[in-house]
N, C-alpha and C positions, 0 to 999 in steps of 0.2 A: 862615416859608414857604420851601421849598426853591427853588433856582435853576431846577430842572426844571419845577416847577409854575408859576413866574413866566413862563417861556418859553411854556408851553402856553397860559396865560391871555392872553398878549400875542397869540398866534396866533388865539385865539378872538375877541379884540377886533377884529382885522383882518378876520376873516370876518364879524363882525357888521356892520362898515362896508360890506363888499361886499354883504351881504344887503340892507341898508337901501337902498343905491344901486340895486340891481336891482329891489327892490320898488317904488320910486318910478318907475323906468323902465317897469315893467309897468303901473303905474297911469296913466302918461302915455299909453301905447299904448291902454289901455282908453278913456281920454278921447277919443283920436283916432277910435276906432271909433264912439263915441257921437256925436261931431260929424258923422261921415259919415252915420250913420243919420238924424240930424236933418235934414241937408241933403237927403238922398234923399227923405225923407217930405214935406218942404215943397215939393219940386219934382215930386212924383209926380202923375200924371194918373189914377191908379187911382180909379175911381168909388166903390169901397168905402171908401176912406180919406176921412174927413170932417175938415174943418178943425177943429183943436183936439183931435183924438184924440191920446192920449199916445203917444210913441215907445216901441216895445218894445225895451228894452235887454237884458232877461233872455231867454236862449234855452236851454230845458232840454236840447235835444240837444247844443248846443255845450258846456255845462258837463259833461254826461255824458262826452263825448269827451275833454275835457281831463283829467278825473279818471281815466278809464280809462287814458289814455296815461301819466299821472304814475305810476300804480300799476305799469304795465308797465315803466317805466324805473327804478323804485326799486331800489336795490341794498343798502339797509339802512345802518346798523343799525336805523333807524326802520322800523316795520312799514308795510305798504302802506296799511292803514286809517288809521294815524296821519298819514301823509304826505297822504292824501286829505283828511282833516279840516283839516289846515293850509291846503291849497290852497283848500278850500271857503271858509274864512274870508278868504283873500286875495281871492278873486273877489267875495265878499260886500262887502268893503270897497271894492273898485274900483267895483262897481255903485253903491254909496252915494254916490260922488263926484258922480254925476249926480242921482240921486234914490233914497233908500232904498226898497226894495221893500216894499209894504204887504201884509201877510199877515193874513187872518182865520183863526182856528182855533177849534175847539170848546173853550170854556173851562170853568171860570174859569182864571185864572193858576195855574200849578203843575201842570197836567195833563200826561199823556204826549203829548197832541196838541201842546201847546206845545213840548215837547222835540223832537218830530218836525219841527215847523216850523223850529226853530233848527238842527237837524241838516241839513235840506235847504237852507235859505236862508242860514244863517250868522247870526252875532249882530249884523251891521250892518243887517239888515232890521228893519222895524218890525212887531212882532206885536201883535195885539190880540184879546182873547177875544170870542167870540159865545156866547150862552146855549144855542143849539140847533144841530143840523146844518142845519136849514132856514134859520136865520139866516146861517150861513156861506155857503150858496148865494146868498141874497139880497144879501149884501154884495158878492159878486163880480159877480153879475148887474147890480147897480146901479152898478158901477165905483167903489164906495166902497173896495174892496180890489182889488189886482192879482190875487191868488191866494188860494185857500182850502185849508185842510188839514183832512181829516176821516178818521176811522177807518173801515176797511171790513171787516177780519176779524182774528180772533185765533186763534193756532194751537191754543189750548186750548178756547175757547168758541165758535168759529165766526164766522159772518158778522154784520155790523152791518146789520140790515135797513133801518133808517132811511136810511142812506146810499144803498143800492140803490134804494129807493123814490123818492128825490128825482130820480134820473136819468130816471125815467119821464116827468117833466114839465119838465125843464130842458134848455136848449140848451148848457149849459156843457160843456167838454171836459176829459177827464182828460189832464194834461200831464206827470205824473210820479208816482212812488211812493216811499215811504219804508218801510223795514223797521226796526223798533226792537225790540231785545231788552228785554223787560219784566221788571224786578226790583221786587218788592214788599217793603216794610219795615213792621214794626209800630212805631208811634211814639206818643208821648204828650207832654203838657206837662211841663216840668221839675218843677212842683209836684204831679204825680200819682205817688204811689208805685205801682210795678207790682202790688203785692199788692192795691191798692184797685180795680183795673180790673174792671168788671162788664159793660161793653159795648164793642163795637168797631164803628166806622163805616167804610164804604167803598162804592164802586160795586158793584152786584150782580154784575157780571162778575168784579170783583176778588175778592169774597168767594168766588165759585165757583172761581177759580183758586188760592185758598189754603185750600180746604175741608179737605183732609187734614191740613195743618199745624195748622190751628185745632182740628180734632178731637183731635189728639194732644197739643197743648201748652196749649190753653185750651178744653176741652170744655164748660165751664159758662157761659161769657160769652155775652151776648146779641149777635147779629149784626144790625146795623141798616143796610140799604141806603140810600144817598143818591145825589144826582144825579151826583156826581163824586168822585174821590179827593181833589181839592183842597178841595172843600167839607167832606169828612170831616176833613181836616187842620185846616182853619180852625175847625171846630166844637169840636174837643177842646181848643183853646187856652184856652177859658173854662170848661171842666168839670174836675171833680176825680176822676172815677171812670171815665173813658173813654179809649179809644185809637183810632187810625186806621190803616188800611193804605193806603199811598201810596208814591210815589217819593221819591228824595232831594231833588229840586227842590222838592217841597212841604214837606219837613221844613225846608229852608233858608229858604224863603219865610215860613213861619209860626212859626219858632223852636222847633221840637219836637225832642225827644230820641229817637233811634232805639234801640228796645229789642231788636229782632231784625232781621237783614238777610236778604234773598233768601229769603223764606218761601213763594214760589210753589211749587206742587206739582211742576211740570215745569221743570227747569233750562233747557230750550230755549224757554220761553214767549216768544212774539214777537207783535207786532201790526203789521199792514200798514196804512199810511195812503195816501190818494190826494191828489194835488195837483190842484186844479181851477182852470181859467182860461177865458178867453174866446177864445183863439187856438189853432189847431191847431199841432202840433209836427211838424217834419220828421224824417226818419230819422236815427238816431244810429249805426246799425250793430249795435245790440243792443237790440231794442225788444219791446214787447208791444202788442197791440191788444185793447181791451175792447169787447164787443158786447152788445146787447140784442136777443134774437131772439123773435119771436112766430110760432108755427106753427098751422096748422089742427088742431083737436082730432080726431085720428084715430089708429088703431093704427099704431105705428111712426113717429110724428111726430118723436120725439126722435132716433131713429136716422137718419132722413132729414136732420135738421139737421146731424148730426155727420159724415156720410159725405163731404161735400165737403172737409173738413179732413183726414180720414183718407186719402183718395185722394191728397192732395198732401203727405202726411207733415208736416202742420202740427201742432205740439205744443199740446195744450190743457192749460193750467195750472190752470184753475178752471172749475167749472160749478155754478151755483146757480139755483134756481127760486124765483119769487115769485108769489103769486096775482095774476092780471090784474085791474085795478080795474074793467074794463068788463063782466065776465061771471063768474058763479060757476063754480068748478071748471075754470077755464081758467088757464094759467100762462105767465109770461114767463121766459125763460131768460137768465141773465147768463153770458157766456162770456169767458174770457181766453185768448188764443192767443199763441204766440211769433211775432214778426215784425211788421213795420209795415204799415199799410193800403196803402201805396204799393208794397210788394213784390209782384212778379208773381204768385207762388203765392197770396198772400192776396187779391189782386184777383180772380183766377180763381175762388177759393172763394166770394167774395162775389157774383160774377155768377151762379154756379150756384144759390146760395140764392135769389137774386131770381127765377130761372127756375122754381124750385120753389114760388113763391108765398109765401115766407117774408118777413115784415116784419122788416127789419134796421135797427137804429139803431147807428151807430158812436159809442161813448161817448168814444173817444180812442185815439190811437196815441202811445206815449210811451217814453222810455228805461227799461230795467230798472234797478231800484235799484242804485246803485254802492256805496254805503256801507251 
């Protein structure tokens, strides 16, 4: 080893010591904040706070502000996204000093929804699978989990209707979002020769997202939809003639061999996930508000709903319709807009909708996905 390398390595060791000291100092400050919150809640006279209610240590808007600031301050050579991921894990570890955040997600283990949960909350959180989207909602509603993570839309296959339908009857709030680039891989058990594969398992949406690749590369094999990609990966482990399409986390979890990587038809294939919780979120400075709107069935009703936003130059980022459960051929509109529910232009638009006789339910105001 040259003298130059030895000198640089010594400098790295010194920096590591400084990083360690600073990380522990940051953790101590996080503990101080937690102690202050605990004292304030125990001495609060707020009638809505009940004795025994858990102290809320995780604040989505605060984390979004920290990550955005870190990315703005970053000067490289690490990328902004890499730096933000590192700080996400630091904040996750600091939160876990008080109590690891309990996260319910649409399972089973090894799904993209679990990957989204870990991306948003960090690996120091406790994630546990739920068998259905409805169960994720119930876990959070019953305080068995602090937050839930559910898919809401895919850039290729569109909206996840089960998630939207749950908001019709739930009081839970959307407190955050995660955008995850989705890469699909063809995989099989080590004892399965590729030439023997006669069927492929995956979720129906995944099969649709890889339709062209399968047509070109494996036109003759049977395509079998199952409940999740993770279930597909688990199933092929005990079969000799099958393959699965899933993410790398499922291949690692079930010990499978990846035969082909990134087989999705669209390279920008992404899925958006929602974080659901029981508490509302304060403005972060870069937010979205999600609404559920019900209007009278009359000509021009949709235009009437949208005009209050247009007049105030509020950007609509999503508009979906779902059949109303109470009446045939009536519809409920799900709308995402830029801005927080507490922003004056958004408040003015909501008041105008109320004057128009529109039933409005605010599903949540939350930070735009940072990562």
